[in-house]
N, C-alpha and C positions, 0 to 999 in steps of 0.2 A: 275689426269691423264685423258686425253681425248682419248676416243676410237671411232673407226669408225664402223658404221654399215656395214654389209656385202653388202648391196644394195646401199651404198653411195660411189661414186668415190671420190678420193682425190681432184679433181677439184671442185666438188660440196661442199665438206666439207670446202674447202678454201674460197669459195664464202659465205657460211653460216657464217663462223667464222669472215670473214673480212667486210661483208656487212650487213647480216641479223640479226646477234646476238649482234651488238654493236650500242650504241647510236650515235656514230660518223659516222656510215655507210651512213646515209642520208646526212651528211654534207660534208664529205671528199671523196666521191666517184664520179667517172665518168664512166658511163656505155655505152658501144658501142655494138650494136647488128647488125649482118649482116643477112638480110632477103632475101631469094630466093623464090619469089612467085611461087606457083604451082609446086614446085620441085617434090612433090610426084606423080604428073601425069607423070613423066618421070623416074620412078624407074627402068625401064628396060634398061636405058642407061648405057654405060660403065663407066662414071665419077661419077655415083650416090654414090658409096661406099665411095668416098672422103668426102661426106657432111652428110651422115647418117649412123647410126649404122645398120648393116645388119647381118643376120644369115649366117650360112654356105652355105645354098642354095641360097643366094643372095637376099632373101626377107627382108622386113623392120623388125627390131627388135622392136616389138610393145611395149614391157615393157620398154626398154630404151627410146623409143620415148615419152611414157607417162611421165616418170620421168622428162625428159628434158622439156617437155611442161609445166609441173606443176612448175618446178623451174623458167622457163622464165615468166610464167604468174604471179608468186609471185613477181618477180623483177619488171616487167612492172607495176603491180598494186601499189606496194609500193613506187617505186622510179621513178615516171614518170618525176619529175623535173630534174632528173639526167640522163635521157635516151637520147641516140643518136642512131636512127635507120637508117641504110643505106641499101637500096635495090640493089640486083644484078640481072641482067636479065639472064635467062637461055633460050637459043635458039638453035634449031637444035640439041638437045641432048647433048650439050656441054656448058661449061662455057668458053666463048672465052676471054681469058686474053689479047688478042692483040686488041680487038675491042675498038672503041672510047668510047663507053658507059662504059667499064670496066676501062679505063684510067680516065674517069671523076669520076667514083666511088672512085678510089684510091686517086685522088686529093681532093675530098670533104672529105674523111675520114681523110686524114692527116691534112687538114686545120682545120677541126673540132676538131681534137685531140689537135693540137697546141694551138688553142684558148681556149679550155676548160681548159687545164693544165695551161695556163697563168692566167686565171681567178682564178683558185684554188690557185696558188702561191700568187697572189696579195691579195686575201682574207685572206690567212694565215699570210702574212706579216703585213697586216693591223691590224688583231686581236693581233698579238704578240706585235706590236708597242703600241697598246691601253693598253695591260697588262703592258708593260714596263713603260708607262707613269704613270699608276696608282700606280706603286711601286717605282717610281723615289725617292720619299721622303724617303723610306726605305733604298735604295741603297746609297743615299747621306748621311744618318745618319750613316750607317755602314762604309762607306769610311772615314768619319770624325774620328770615334773612332779607326778604325784600324791604320790610319796615326798618330794619337796622341799617341797610344800605342807604335807604332814602334819608334817614336821620344823619348819617355821617356825611353824605354828599351835599346835603342842604346847606351846610356851613363851610363847604370846601372852597378854598381860594388858593391861587398860586399854582405851582407845579405845572404850568402850561407847557413848558419845554419837555419835561419828563413824560407827561401824558402823550404829547405829540410824538415823541421818539418811540414810545411803546406801541402806539396805534400804527405808526408807519411800519414798524417791525412785523406786526400782525398782518397787516395788508400785504406786505412784501412776501411773507411766507405762506400765504393762504393757498397757493396752487402747487406747493411742493412739500416734501417731507421735511420736517424741522424738529427741533428740540423744544421742550417747554420753556417758557420765559420765567425768570426768577427775579422777584422784587425783594430787596433786602435793605436793612438799615437798622440802627439802634432802636431800642424800645422807646415809644413815645414820639417818634418822628413823623408819624402820620401814614404809615403803610396801609392800614385798614381803610383810611379815607381815600387813598389813591386807588385801591382795589375796588372800593365802592364806586368811585367815579368812572373807573374803567368799565364796570358792568353797564354803565349808561353809554359810554363813548364808543365801545366797539361796534355798536350797530350803525354808527355814522361811517365807520371804515368798511364794514363788511356787508351792510345792507339791513334794512329794517326787519327782514325775516330771520335774522341771526338768533339762534337759540342760546341763551346765556344761563349757565348753571353757576350759581354763586353760593359759596359757603363761607361764613365768617367763623372759622373753626374755634371751638371752645365756648361759644356763646349760647349753646343749647345742649341738652343731653344727647340729642341725635347727631351733633357735630363735634362731639369730644372724643370719639373713637373712630379709627379709620374704617372699621367694618361697617358701622352704621352710616358713616359718610358716603362710602362707596355704594351701599345699598340704596340710600335715598337718591343719590345722583344717577344710578342706573334706572331706577323707576321713573325719574323725571325725564331723562333722555328718551327712554322708550315711549313715554306718554307724548312727548313733544313731537317725535318723529313717527309715531303710529307703528311702533314695533312691539313684538311680543315681550312682555316683561320677563325677568328671570323666574324660573320655576322654583318650587319649594326646595328641592335638593341642592340647588345652586345657592339660594339665599341662605341656607343653613350651613354652608361650608365657606369659610373665609378664602381658602385658596381657589375654590370654584368661582367665587364672586370676583376675585381679582382677574381671573382668566376671562370671565364674562365681561368685565369693564373694558379690558383691553380689546376683546373682539367687538364689542359694541362701538367703540371709536372707529374701528376699521369699517364696520357696516355703515355707519353714518357717512364716512368719507366716500364709500363706494356709491351711495345714493346720489352724490354730486349735486345736491340741491342747496338747502340752507346751511350755512356754516354753523359750527358748534363751538362755543367758548366756554371752558370749564375754569372757574376761578376759585382757588382754595387759598384763603387768606390765613396766615399765622400757623404754618405747619408745627411751630414750636408749642402751640397750645393743645395739640393732640396728646392723648394718653399714649404711653409706650406700649400698650397692648398690641399684640400681633406684629411686633417689630415695626411699628409705624414710622419710627424715626430713621430706620435703615432704608426706607423708601423703596422696598422691593415692589410695592404696589404701584409705584409711579412709572408710567411709560417713559422711556428715555427718548423716544421719538414719536412724533405726532404725524399722522397721515394728512394729506391735503384736506382742506375745509374743516379741520379740527385743531383747536388750540387750547393749550393748558397754561394757565398763568398761576403761579404760586408765590407766596411771600413767607419770609422767615426772618428771625433775628440772626445776626451774623455769628454768634457763638453758642447759642442755646442748643443742647443735645448734639452738637457737632453737625447739625443738619446742612449748613452751608458748605462745609467741607465735603460732605457726601455728595452733594449736588455737583460741586465743581469737578469731582472725579468722574461722575456719570455723565455730565454735560459740560465738556471742556470749552466750548466756544463762548468767548467772553461777550460776544454780541447778544447773548441771551440773558445777560445780567444787567440789572438796572438798580443803582443805589439811590435811596431816598435820602437827600441831604437835609440839613436843618432849614427851617423856614426863615425867610427873611423878616427883618423887623417891620418893613412896610406891609408885608402880607399878614404879619402878627396883628397889626393895627386893624386890617380889614376883618380878620377873624373876631376881634373884640367888638367891632361895630356890628357885625352880623349876630353875635351871641346877645348883645344888648338889645337888638331889635326883636329877637325871638321871645325875650322875657319882658319886653317893654320897660326897660330900665335905663337909667343914665348914670354915668360916673363923672366925677369932676375931672378936669384936665390933669390935676395933680395925681388923682387916683389912677387914672389910665397910665400916666407916665411911670408910676410906681410898678405897675404890672409889666409894662414894656421894658423897664430897666432890668427886671429879673429875667424876662423872656430873652433879652439880648445875650444872656450868658450861656444859654443852651439851645435856643431856637426849636424846641420841642412843642408841637401843638398840644400834646397830651398835658404837659405842664401848664400851658396857657389855659386850657379848658378847666383843669383843676383849680388853678388860681382864680379864674373867673367865677367858679361856683362859690368860692369864698367871698370874692369881691362883691357879688350881687347882693350880699347881705349888709354891706356897709351902708351907713347913713352918709349923706352928703356933708353933715356938719362935723363929722369925726375928722380931726386933723391927721395928716399922713404920718406924723410922728408916732401916733399910737397904732398904726397899721403895719402889718408885716406880711410879706409875700415870700413864698418858698423860693429857694434858689435853684431848685431842680425837681425833677419828677418824683423821685423817691421821697423827698422831703415834703412835697405837696400831698402825696398819698398818706404819709404819716399825719399831716395836718387833718386830712379827711377823717382818718380813723379816730383821732383824738376828739374831733368835734362830735362824731357819732357816740363815742363813749361818754362825753360830757352830757349829751342830750338824753341818751337811753341807758346809761349805766355800763361799766366795763364788762360785767358778767354777761349781761344780755348780748352785747355786741360780740364778744369773744366766742360765746356759744353759737350765735347765729352764723357767724363767719365759718365757724368749725363745721356746722351742719352743711353749709353751702359747699365747702371744700370737699366734704365726704360724698355729696351727691354726684 
């Protein structure tokens, strides 16, 4: 709580708080002082009390004058670059507001004020633009993952029990130290869709103010190596919680960045305000650079109000085994099972709605028959991408649906090669892989 001294006026207090006691005062201030030369020589004139503090008998209030002079001297000395002084002439015992000199004074003051404020505005806009340019890479990364999450969760169905169990675990662990949660399952079972849906659902469990950091790993250059993933996550968390971002020497060192990431989670926890949920989907999609798959960068314990949710394939890079050794509690593991046939039908209906197409009952049954054999949403999506090109008059005897995800992917590549040529497709995919 700020208290005012009995000899400090509200105006002086505001000047000190806004100008003298802040680092920004010398940068964001414009100071205009009106000076009336030799006015004290005319203290017996009838207009004098308008410009000076006087006592009951009409004489100068010396104490007030000394305080004013001290404050003005402090401002003039410290902020000379921000100073604009305008003199007003006192003649014949009055301040003639109708004189040419006074009109010129008002003109100069207004012009000076407008020019100075324009300069201030342009400086601030330029600084903000520079800051935005520096952070463009982060905003672009966030936009990418937000859009991808929205796309995956828009056709999500089923998994209600799995999502409820994960959210209950998050809510139960929110006020204590706990380990990261691990989502695992075979390729194509819909782990990324579950993670995308969790990014929406955790706010219902922990509150609307919950900060969610989501990375669908391997879907962008910035999310393919653990160094760049941690860098973008640290900057996003600092921005969300109004904390100082990592300095250059930290960003330029992988080990320092990992240490900063761990300390940042503790700092957020100690604030004891909004919860933080970090979602890293598909650890198996990370490059092996910096020993990413050995998971030295991953905190094995999360402090209160901080949650880490990660997903991986069960066998790729031995990641799941490494996790089970570091996080032995089986309560932290959730397996994504194959999707039921009923939910498969719902997915087909939603996909058809998004492209405004229809399939005949026989064509839908052909897809579902293949889906029953594996229950993988990815295979269903790939089969649908082929099926939406079917015409309704084509008999089902002439149609074929892949029996698994790998075969569906081969069908996709074969169709691309048929349309664009094998050389073009193979070279394009090669360039994508190298990038």
